N, CA, C and O atoms as a GROMACS GRO file, in nm:
protein
  516
    1MET      N    1   6.616  10.909  13.540
    1MET     CA    2   6.531  10.812  13.604
    1MET      C    3   6.474  10.873  13.732
    1MET      O    4   6.548  10.933  13.810
    2THR      N    5   6.345  10.857  13.753
    2THR     CA    6   6.286  10.906  13.878
    2THR      C    7   6.316  10.805  13.987
    2THR      O    8   6.363  10.694  13.960
    3LYS      N    9   6.287  10.844  14.111
    3LYS     CA   10   6.313  10.754  14.223
    3LYS      C   11   6.231  10.627  14.210
    3LYS      O   12   6.279  10.519  14.243
    4GLN      N   13   6.107  10.638  14.163
    4GLN     CA   14   6.020  10.522  14.146
    4GLN      C   15   6.076  10.430  14.037
    4GLN      O   16   6.080  10.308  14.055
    5GLN      N   17   6.117  10.488  13.926
    5GLN     CA   18   6.172  10.407  13.817
    5GLN      C   19   6.300  10.338  13.862
    5GLN      O   20   6.324  10.222  13.830
    6SER      N   21   6.382  10.410  13.938
    6SER     CA   22   6.508  10.356  13.984
    6SER      C   23   6.486  10.235  14.075
    6SER      O   24   6.559  10.136  14.066
    7SER      N   25   6.386  10.241  14.162
    7SER     CA   26   6.361  10.130  14.254
    7SER      C   27   6.304  10.008  14.180
    7SER      O   28   6.317   9.896  14.230
    8ASN      N   29   6.243  10.027  14.064
    8ASN     CA   30   6.189   9.916  13.986
    8ASN      C   31   6.292   9.857  13.889
    8ASN      O   32   6.269   9.752  13.829
    9PHE      N   33   6.403   9.923  13.874
    9PHE     CA   34   6.505   9.879  13.780
    9PHE      C   35   6.576   9.756  13.835
    9PHE      O   36   6.616   9.755  13.952
   10ASP      N   37   6.593   9.655  13.754
   10ASP     CA   38   6.657   9.530  13.797
   10ASP      C   39   6.808   9.538  13.772
   10ASP      O   40   6.858   9.498  13.666
   11TRP      N   41   6.879   9.591  13.872
   11TRP     CA   42   7.024   9.609  13.859
   11TRP      C   43   7.097   9.475  13.843
   11TRP      O   44   7.194   9.467  13.768
   12ASN      N   45   7.052   9.373  13.912
   12ASN     CA   46   7.118   9.242  13.902
   12ASN      C   47   7.109   9.185  13.760
   12ASN      O   48   7.207   9.132  13.708
   13SER      N   49   6.992   9.196  13.700
   13SER     CA   50   6.974   9.145  13.565
   13SER      C   51   7.064   9.220  13.466
   13SER      O   52   7.125   9.159  13.378
   14THR      N   53   7.071   9.350  13.482
   14THR     CA   54   7.156   9.431  13.394
   14THR      C   55   7.302   9.393  13.412
   14THR      O   56   7.375   9.378  13.313
   15ALA      N   57   7.346   9.379  13.534
   15ALA     CA   58   7.485   9.341  13.562
   15ALA      C   59   7.516   9.203  13.506
   15ALA      O   60   7.622   9.181  13.448
   16ASN      N   61   7.423   9.110  13.523
   16ASN     CA   62   7.443   8.975  13.469
   16ASN      C   63   7.452   8.976  13.317
   16ASN      O   64   7.534   8.906  13.259
   17ASP      N   65   7.367   9.056  13.252
   17ASP     CA   66   7.371   9.068  13.106
   17ASP      C   67   7.505   9.126  13.060
   17ASP      O   68   7.565   9.079  12.964
   18GLN      N   69   7.551   9.228  13.131
   18GLN     CA   70   7.679   9.289  13.094
   18GLN      C   71   7.795   9.192  13.116
   18GLN      O   72   7.888   9.188  13.035
   19MET      N   73   7.791   9.116  13.223
   19MET     CA   74   7.896   9.018  13.249
   19MET      C   75   7.897   8.908  13.143
   19MET      O   76   8.003   8.863  13.100
   20ALA      N   77   7.780   8.865  13.101
   20ALA     CA   78   7.770   8.762  12.998
   20ALA      C   79   7.828   8.814  12.866
   20ALA      O   80   7.900   8.742  12.796
   21THR      N   81   7.795   8.939  12.832
   21THR     CA   82   7.850   9.000  12.710
   21THR      C   83   8.001   9.011  12.718
   21THR      O   84   8.071   8.980  12.622
   22LEU      N   85   8.052   9.054  12.833
   22LEU     CA   86   8.196   9.068  12.853
   22LEU      C   87   8.266   8.932  12.845
   22LEU      O   88   8.371   8.919  12.783
   23ALA      N   89   8.208   8.831  12.908
   23ALA     CA   90   8.268   8.697  12.906
   23ALA      C   91   8.271   8.641  12.764
   23ALA      O   92   8.370   8.580  12.724
   24ALA      N   93   8.165   8.662  12.688
   24ALA     CA   94   8.162   8.614  12.550
   24ALA      C   95   8.266   8.685  12.464
   24ALA      O   96   8.333   8.623  12.382
   25ALA      N   97   8.278   8.814  12.484
   25ALA     CA   98   8.376   8.891  12.407
   25ALA      C   99   8.518   8.855  12.448
   25ALA      O  100   8.608   8.853  12.365
   26ASN      N  101   8.538   8.827  12.575
   26ASN     CA  102   8.672   8.797  12.625
   26ASN      C  103   8.732   8.675  12.556
   26ASN      O  104   8.850   8.677  12.520
   27GLY      N  105   8.654   8.571  12.538
   27GLY     CA  106   8.704   8.451  12.470
   27GLY      C  107   8.747   8.482  12.328
   27GLY      O  108   8.850   8.433  12.282
   28ALA      N  109   8.669   8.563  12.259
   28ALA     CA  110   8.704   8.601  12.122
   28ALA      C  111   8.831   8.686  12.120
   28ALA      O  112   8.914   8.672  12.030
   29PHE      N  113   8.846   8.773  12.219
   29PHE     CA  114   8.967   8.857  12.226
   29PHE      C  115   9.091   8.773  12.255
   29PHE      O  116   9.197   8.798  12.198
   30VAL      N  117   9.078   8.675  12.341
   30VAL     CA  118   9.192   8.588  12.372
   30VAL      C  119   9.236   8.512  12.247
   30VAL      O  120   9.355   8.503  12.218
   31LYS      N  121   9.140   8.458  12.173
   31LYS     CA  122   9.173   8.387  12.049
   31LYS      C  123   9.236   8.482  11.947
   31LYS      O  124   9.332   8.446  11.880
   32ALA      N  125   9.180   8.602  11.937
   32ALA     CA  126   9.235   8.700  11.842
   32ALA      C  127   9.376   8.741  11.881
   32ALA      O  128   9.462   8.757  11.794
   33MET      N  129   9.401   8.758  12.010
   33MET     CA  130   9.537   8.794  12.056
   33MET      C  131   9.635   8.682  12.026
   33MET      O  132   9.750   8.708  11.989
   34ALA      N  133   9.592   8.558  12.041
   34ALA     CA  134   9.680   8.445  12.010
   34ALA      C  135   9.714   8.443  11.861
   34ALA      O  136   9.830   8.422  11.824
   35LYS      N  137   9.614   8.465  11.776
   35LYS     CA  138   9.638   8.469  11.632
   35LYS      C  139   9.727   8.587  11.596
   35LYS      O  140   9.818   8.574  11.514
   36ALA      N  141   9.701   8.702  11.656
   36ALA     CA  142   9.782   8.821  11.627
   36ALA      C  143   9.926   8.801  11.672
   36ALA      O  144  10.019   8.844  11.604
   37SER      N  145   9.945   8.736  11.787
   37SER     CA  146  10.080   8.709  11.837
   37SER      C  147  10.154   8.615  11.743
   37SER      O  148  10.272   8.636  11.714
   38GLN      N  149  10.087   8.511  11.697
   38GLN     CA  150  10.149   8.417  11.604
   38GLN      C  151  10.186   8.488  11.474
   38GLN      O  152  10.295   8.467  11.421
   39SER      N  153  10.098   8.572  11.425
   39SER     CA  154  10.125   8.648  11.303
   39SER      C  155  10.244   8.741  11.323
   39SER      O  156  10.328   8.756  11.234
   40TYR      N  157  10.252   8.803  11.440
   40TYR     CA  158  10.364   8.892  11.471
   40TYR      C  159  10.496   8.816  11.472
   40TYR      O  160  10.595   8.863  11.417
   41ILE      N  161  10.498   8.700  11.535
   41ILE     CA  162  10.620   8.619  11.542
   41ILE      C  163  10.664   8.579  11.401
   41ILE      O  164  10.783   8.586  11.369
   42GLU      N  165  10.570   8.537  11.318
   42GLU     CA  166  10.603   8.500  11.180
   42GLU      C  167  10.655   8.620  11.102
   42GLU      O  168  10.750   8.609  11.024
   43GLY      N  169  10.592   8.736  11.122
   43GLY     CA  170  10.635   8.858  11.053
   43GLY      C  171  10.774   8.902  11.094
   43GLY      O  172  10.854   8.943  11.010
   44VAL      N  173  10.803   8.894  11.223
   44VAL     CA  174  10.936   8.930  11.272
   44VAL      C  175  11.040   8.833  11.215
   44VAL      O  176  11.151   8.874  11.181
   45GLY      N  177  11.004   8.706  11.206
   45GLY     CA  178  11.093   8.607  11.144
   45GLY      C  179  11.122   8.641  10.999
   45GLY      O  180  11.235   8.630  10.953
   46GLU      N  181  11.018   8.683  10.928
   46GLU     CA  182  11.035   8.721  10.787
   46GLU      C  183  11.125   8.845  10.774
   46GLU      O  184  11.210   8.851  10.686
   47LEU      N  185  11.105   8.943  10.863
   47LEU     CA  186  11.190   9.061  10.863
   47LEU      C  187  11.336   9.024  10.893
   47LEU      O  188  11.428   9.076  10.830
   48THR      N  189  11.356   8.936  10.988
   48THR     CA  190  11.490   8.893  11.025
   48THR      C  191  11.560   8.824  10.908
   48THR      O  192  11.677   8.850  10.881
   49ARG      N  193  11.487   8.736  10.840
   49ARG     CA  194  11.544   8.670  10.722
   49ARG      C  195  11.580   8.771  10.614
   49ARG      O  196  11.685   8.760  10.550
   50GLU      N  197  11.494   8.868  10.594
   50GLU     CA  198  11.520   8.971  10.493
   50GLU      C  199  11.646   9.051  10.528
   50GLU      O  200  11.731   9.074  10.442
   51PHE      N  201  11.658   9.093  10.654
   51PHE     CA  202  11.778   9.165  10.697
   51PHE      C  203  11.903   9.081  10.677
   51PHE      O  204  12.005   9.130  10.628
   52SER      N  205  11.895   8.954  10.715
   52SER     CA  206  12.011   8.864  10.703
   52SER      C  207  12.051   8.844  10.557
   52SER      O  208  12.170   8.847  10.524
   53ASP      N  209  11.952   8.823  10.471
   53ASP     CA  210  11.982   8.806  10.329
   53ASP      C  211  12.046   8.931  10.270
   53ASP      O  212  12.141   8.924  10.193
   54PHE      N  213  11.992   9.046  10.308
   54PHE     CA  214  12.048   9.172  10.258
   54PHE      C  215  12.192   9.192  10.306
   54PHE      O  216  12.280   9.228  10.228
   55LEU      N  217  12.214   9.168  10.433
   55LEU     CA  218  12.349   9.182  10.489
   55LEU      C  219  12.446   9.088  10.419
   55LEU      O  220  12.557   9.128  10.385
   56ASN      N  221  12.405   8.966  10.396
   56ASN     CA  222  12.488   8.868  10.327
   56ASN      C  223  12.524   8.917  10.186
   56ASN      O  224  12.639   8.908  10.144
   57THR      N  225  12.426   8.969  10.114
   57THR     CA  226  12.448   9.020   9.978
   57THR      C  227  12.544   9.139   9.980
   57THR      O  228  12.636   9.146   9.899
   58ARG      N  229  12.522   9.231  10.072
   58ARG     CA  230  12.609   9.349  10.078
   58ARG      C  231  12.752   9.311  10.114
   58ARG      O  232  12.846   9.365  10.056
   59LEU      N  233  12.768   9.220  10.207
   59LEU     CA  234  12.904   9.178  10.243
   59LEU      C  235  12.974   9.110  10.124
   59LEU      O  236  13.094   9.129  10.103
   60LYS      N  237  12.899   9.033  10.048
   60LYS     CA  238  12.956   8.969   9.929
   60LYS      C  239  13.005   9.075   9.830
   60LYS      O  240  13.113   9.063   9.773
   61HIS      N  241  12.924   9.180   9.810
   61HIS     CA  242  12.964   9.288   9.719
   61HIS      C  243  13.085   9.365   9.772
   61HIS      O  244  13.171   9.409   9.695
   62ASP      N  245  13.092   9.380   9.904
   62ASP     CA  246  13.208   9.448   9.963
   62ASP      C  247  13.336   9.370   9.940
   62ASP      O  248  13.441   9.428   9.909
   63VAL      N  249  13.328   9.239   9.954
   63VAL     CA  250  13.445   9.153   9.930
   63VAL      C  251  13.485   9.161   9.783
   63VAL      O  252  13.603   9.170   9.750
   64GLU      N  253  13.385   9.157   9.695
   64GLU     CA  254  13.413   9.167   9.552
   64GLU      C  255  13.483   9.299   9.518
   64GLU      O  256  13.574   9.303   9.436
   65LEU      N  257  13.439   9.408   9.582
   65LEU     CA  258  13.503   9.537   9.560
   65LEU      C  259  13.650   9.532   9.602
   65LEU      O  260  13.738   9.579   9.530
   66GLY      N  261  13.675   9.475   9.718
   66GLY     CA  262  13.812   9.463   9.766
   66GLY      C  263  13.899   9.383   9.670
   66GLY      O  264  14.013   9.420   9.643
   67GLU      N  265  13.846   9.273   9.620
   67GLU     CA  266  13.920   9.190   9.525
   67GLU      C  267  13.947   9.266   9.395
   67GLU      O  268  14.058   9.260   9.340
   68THR      N  269  13.844   9.337   9.345
   68THR     CA  270  13.861   9.413   9.221
   68THR      C  271  13.965   9.523   9.239
   68THR      O  272  14.051   9.543   9.154
   69MET      N  273  13.956   9.594   9.351
   69MET     CA  274  14.051   9.703   9.375
   69MET      C  275  14.195   9.651   9.391
   69MET      O  276  14.290   9.714   9.346
   70SER      N  277  14.209   9.537   9.456
   70SER     CA  278  14.344   9.484   9.478
   70SER      C  279  14.407   9.431   9.349
   70SER      O  280  14.530   9.421   9.340
   71SER      N  281  14.326   9.398   9.251
   71SER     CA  282  14.381   9.348   9.124
   71SER      C  283  14.382   9.456   9.015
   71SER      O  284  14.418   9.428   8.901
   72ALA      N  285  14.341   9.578   9.050
   72ALA     CA  286  14.337   9.687   8.952
   72ALA      C  287  14.478   9.720   8.903
   72ALA      O  288  14.574   9.714   8.979
   73LYS      N  289  14.487   9.755   8.778
   73LYS     CA  290  14.616   9.786   8.717
   73LYS      C  291  14.649   9.936   8.726
   73LYS      O  292  14.765   9.975   8.718
   74ASP      N  293  14.544  10.019   8.744
   74ASP     CA  294  14.567  10.163   8.757
   74ASP      C  295  14.455  10.226   8.840
   74ASP      O  296  14.356  10.161   8.874
   75TRP      N  297  14.474  10.356   8.872
   75TRP     CA  298  14.377  10.426   8.956
   75TRP      C  299  14.242  10.443   8.884
   75TRP      O  300  14.139  10.455   8.951
   76GLY      N  301  14.242  10.444   8.756
   76GLY     CA  302  14.116  10.453   8.680
   76GLY      C  303  14.027  10.333   8.706
   76GLY      O  304  13.906  10.347   8.722
   77GLN      N  305  14.087  10.215   8.709
   77GLN     CA  306  14.009  10.093   8.738
   77GLN      C  307  13.958  10.095   8.882
   77GLN      O  308  13.847  10.049   8.909
   78VAL      N  309  14.038  10.147   8.975
   78VAL     CA  310  13.996  10.157   9.115
   78VAL      C  311  13.875  10.250   9.125
   78VAL      O  312  13.775  10.218   9.190
   79ALA      N  313  13.886  10.368   9.060
   79ALA     CA  314  13.776  10.465   9.064
   79ALA      C  315  13.650  10.407   8.999
   79ALA      O  316  13.540  10.427   9.050
   80GLU      N  317  13.667  10.338   8.890
   80GLU     CA  318  13.553  10.277   8.820
   80GLU      C  319  13.485  10.172   8.910
   80GLU      O  320  13.362  10.166   8.917
   81ALA      N  321  13.564  10.089   8.976
   81ALA     CA  322  13.509   9.987   9.066
   81ALA      C  323  13.435  10.052   9.183
   81ALA      O  324  13.328  10.005   9.222
   82GLN      N  325  13.491  10.159   9.238
   82GLN     CA  326  13.424  10.228   9.350
   82GLN      C  327  13.293  10.292   9.305
   82GLN      O  328  13.193  10.285   9.376
   83GLN      N  329  13.294  10.353   9.187
   83GLN     CA  330  13.172  10.416   9.136
   83GLN      C  331  13.062  10.312   9.114
   83GLN      O  332  12.946  10.335   9.148
   84GLU      N  333  13.100  10.199   9.058
   84GLU     CA  334  13.001  10.092   9.035
   84GLU      C  335  12.948  10.040   9.168
   84GLU      O  336  12.829  10.014   9.182
   85TRP      N  337  13.038  10.026   9.266
   85TRP     CA  338  12.997   9.978   9.398
   85TRP      C  339  12.898  10.076   9.463
   85TRP      O  340  12.797  10.033   9.519
   86VAL      N  341  12.926  10.206   9.455
   86VAL     CA  342  12.837  10.308   9.513
   86VAL      C  343  12.701  10.305   9.443
   86VAL      O  344  12.597  10.311   9.509
   87ARG      N  345  12.702  10.297   9.310
   87ARG     CA  346  12.576  10.293   9.236
   87ARG      C  347  12.493  10.172   9.276
   87ARG      O  348  12.374  10.182   9.306
   88GLN      N  349  12.559  10.056   9.277
   88GLN     CA  350  12.490   9.932   9.311
   88GLN      C  351  12.440   9.934   9.456
   88GLN      O  352  12.327   9.894   9.484
   89ALA      N  353  12.523   9.982   9.547
   89ALA     CA  354  12.483   9.988   9.688
   89ALA      C  355  12.362  10.079   9.706
   89ALA      O  356  12.269  10.045   9.778
   90GLY      N  357  12.363  10.194   9.639
   90GLY     CA  358  12.249  10.286   9.649
   90GLY      C  359  12.119  10.222   9.602
   90GLY      O  360  12.016  10.234   9.668
   91GLU      N  361  12.127  10.154   9.488
   91GLU     CA  362  12.007  10.087   9.435
   91GLU      C  363  11.960   9.977   9.530
   91GLU      O  364  11.840   9.963   9.555
   92GLU      N  365  12.054   9.900   9.582
   92GLU     CA  366  12.016   9.788   9.670
   92GLU      C  367  11.960   9.838   9.803
   92GLU      O  368  11.865   9.780   9.856
   93TYR      N  369  12.018   9.946   9.857
   93TYR     CA  370  11.964  10.000   9.982
   93TYR      C  371  11.825  10.058   9.963
   93TYR      O  372  11.739  10.042  10.049
   94MET      N  373  11.801  10.123   9.850
   94MET     CA  374  11.667  10.177   9.822
   94MET      C  375  11.565  10.064   9.808
   94MET      O  376  11.455  10.072   9.862
   95ALA      N  377  11.603   9.959   9.736
   95ALA     CA  378  11.512   9.845   9.718
   95ALA      C  379  11.486   9.776   9.851
   95ALA      O  380  11.374   9.734   9.880
   96GLU      N  381  11.591   9.764   9.932
   96GLU     CA  382  11.575   9.699  10.062
   96GLU      C  383  11.486   9.781  10.154
   96GLU      O  384  11.404   9.725  10.227
   97ALA      N  385  11.503   9.912  10.152
   97ALA     CA  386  11.418   9.998  10.235
   97ALA      C  387  11.271   9.977  10.199
   97ALA      O  388  11.186   9.970  10.287
   98GLN      N  389  11.241   9.968  10.070
   98GLN     CA  390  11.103   9.945  10.028
   98GLN      C  391  11.052   9.808  10.074
   98GLN      O  392  10.938   9.796  10.118
   99LYS      N  393  11.137   9.706  10.064
   99LYS     CA  394  11.098   9.572  10.112
   99LYS      C  395  11.065   9.576  10.261
   99LYS      O  396  10.966   9.517  10.305
  100ILE      N  397  11.149   9.645  10.339
  100ILE     CA  398  11.129   9.651  10.484
  100ILE      C  399  10.999   9.726  10.516
  100ILE      O  400  10.924   9.684  10.605
  101VAL      N  401  10.973   9.834  10.445
  101VAL     CA  402  10.846   9.907  10.465
  101VAL      C  403  10.728   9.817  10.433
  101VAL      O  404  10.632   9.810  10.509
  102ASP      N  405  10.736   9.747  10.319
  102ASP     CA  406  10.627   9.658  10.280
  102ASP      C  407  10.605   9.546  10.382
  102ASP      O  408  10.491   9.517  10.419
  103LEU      N  409  10.714   9.485  10.427
  103LEU     CA  410  10.701   9.378  10.527
  103LEU      C  411  10.646   9.432  10.659
  103LEU      O  412  10.566   9.366  10.725
  104SER      N  413  10.689   9.550  10.698
  104SER     CA  414  10.640   9.611  10.823
  104SER      C  415  10.492   9.643  10.814
  104SER      O  416  10.417   9.621  10.910
  105MET      N  417  10.449   9.695  10.699
  105MET     CA  418  10.306   9.724  10.681
  105MET      C  419  10.224   9.595  10.683
  105MET      O  420  10.115   9.590  10.741
  106LYS      N  421  10.277   9.492  10.621
  106LYS     CA  422  10.209   9.362  10.621
  106LYS      C  423  10.199   9.308  10.764
  106LYS      O  424  10.095   9.256  10.804
  107LEU      N  425  10.306   9.322  10.838
  107LEU     CA  426  10.308   9.277  10.978
  107LEU      C  427  10.202   9.349  11.060
  107LEU      O  428  10.126   9.285  11.134
  108ALA      N  429  10.196   9.479  11.048
  108ALA     CA  430  10.098   9.557  11.124
  108ALA      C  431   9.955   9.526  11.080
  108ALA      O  432   9.866   9.514  11.163
  109SER      N  433   9.935   9.514  10.951
  109SER     CA  434   9.802   9.488  10.897
  109SER      C  435   9.751   9.350  10.939
  109SER      O  436   9.636   9.336  10.981
  110ASN      N  437   9.837   9.249  10.928
  110ASN     CA  438   9.795   9.114  10.965
  110ASN      C  439   9.758   9.106  11.112
  110ASN      O  440   9.656   9.047  11.147
  111GLY      N  441   9.840   9.163  11.198
  111GLY     CA  442   9.812   9.157  11.341
  111GLY      C  443   9.684   9.229  11.379
  111GLY      O  444   9.604   9.178  11.457
  112SER      N  445   9.665   9.347  11.323
  112SER     CA  446   9.546   9.425  11.360
  112SER      C  447   9.419   9.364  11.301
  112SER      O  448   9.311   9.383  11.358
  113SER      N  449   9.429   9.292  11.189
  113SER     CA  450   9.310   9.234  11.129
  113SER      C  451   9.248   9.128  11.220
  113SER      O  452   9.125   9.113  11.223
  114PHE      N  453   9.330   9.056  11.295
  114PHE     CA  454   9.277   8.956  11.387
  114PHE      C  455   9.201   9.021  11.502
  114PHE      O  456   9.106   8.962  11.555
  115LEU      N  457   9.242   9.141  11.540
  115LEU     CA  458   9.178   9.208  11.653
  115LEU      C  459   9.051   9.283  11.613
  115LEU      O  460   8.965   9.309  11.697
  116ALA      N  461   9.039   9.317  11.487
  116ALA     CA  462   8.924   9.394  11.442
  116ALA      C  463   8.794   9.315  11.453
  116ALA      O  464   8.690   9.371  11.491
  117GLU      N  465   8.798   9.188  11.421
  117GLU     CA  466   8.675   9.107  11.421
  117GLU      C  467   8.608   9.098  11.559
  117GLU      O  468   8.488   9.126  11.569
  118PRO      N  469   8.680   9.061  11.665
  118PRO     CA  470   8.611   9.054  11.794
  118PRO      C  471   8.567   9.191  11.845
  118PRO      O  472   8.468   9.200  11.918
  119MET      N  473   8.638   9.297  11.808
  119MET     CA  474   8.596   9.430  11.850
  119MET      C  475   8.465   9.467  11.783
  119MET      O  476   8.375   9.523  11.846
  120THR      N  477   8.454   9.436  11.655
  120THR     CA  478   8.331   9.464  11.582
  120THR      C  479   8.216   9.382  11.638
  120THR      O  480   8.105   9.433  11.657
  121ALA      N  481   8.242   9.255  11.666
  121ALA     CA  482   8.139   9.167  11.722
  121ALA      C  483   8.097   9.215  11.861
  121ALA      O  484   7.978   9.212  11.895
  122SER      N  485   8.193   9.260  11.940
  122SER     CA  486   8.162   9.309  12.075
  122SER      C  487   8.076   9.434  12.069
  122SER      O  488   7.982   9.448  12.147
  123LYS      N  489   8.108   9.524  11.977
  123LYS     CA  490   8.027   9.646  11.962
  123LYS      C  491   7.886   9.613  11.917
  123LYS      O  492   7.789   9.672  11.965
  124ALA      N  493   7.872   9.516  11.825
  124ALA     CA  494   7.741   9.477  11.776
  124ALA      C  495   7.659   9.414  11.889
  124ALA      O  496   7.539   9.439  11.901
  125ALA      N  497   7.724   9.332  11.972
  125ALA     CA  498   7.654   9.268  12.083
  125ALA      C  499   7.608   9.372  12.185
  125ALA      O  500   7.499   9.362  12.240
  126SER      N  501   7.691   9.472  12.209
  126SER     CA  502   7.656   9.579  12.304
  126SER      C  503   7.539   9.662  12.250
  126SER      O  504   7.453   9.706  12.326
  127ALA      N  505   7.538   9.683  12.120
  127ALA     CA  506   7.432   9.762  12.059
  127ALA      C  507   7.298   9.691  12.062
  127ALA      O  508   7.193   9.754  12.068
  128ASP      N  509   7.303   9.557  12.057
  128ASP     CA  510   7.179   9.478  12.058
  128ASP      C  511   7.111   9.479  12.194
  128ASP      O  512   6.991   9.453  12.204
  129LYS      N  513   7.184   9.508  12.296
  129LYS     CA  514   7.127   9.501  12.433
  129LYS      C  515   7.048   9.623  12.468
  129LYS      O  516   6.994   9.633  12.578
   0.00000   0.00000   0.00000
């Protein structure tokens, strides 16, 4: 900008336009953050329930193993019960790990989706000016 162009430039109008754009975007961001926070709280609740259910199931299987071992008639039955317990535990832990990954991805995706819309709208509004 030359000195002449600079002196003709309406700085106040530009600042006011930028403030109006920022104020409009801010309301959308606040709403999006509220939705994302609610989604996060619900997702954490779902993860907590999943962990609790899994822990409850595993403890039940542990008690069953103890009961089976205490009523075993020989060491072969004890070994068989332990092998079955290890196999079952491995399968359940692998399945649970996948559930936790899926729930975590859902949690991250849901929260970020609420924030994407106002960011896109804000960029479009800035580009129009």
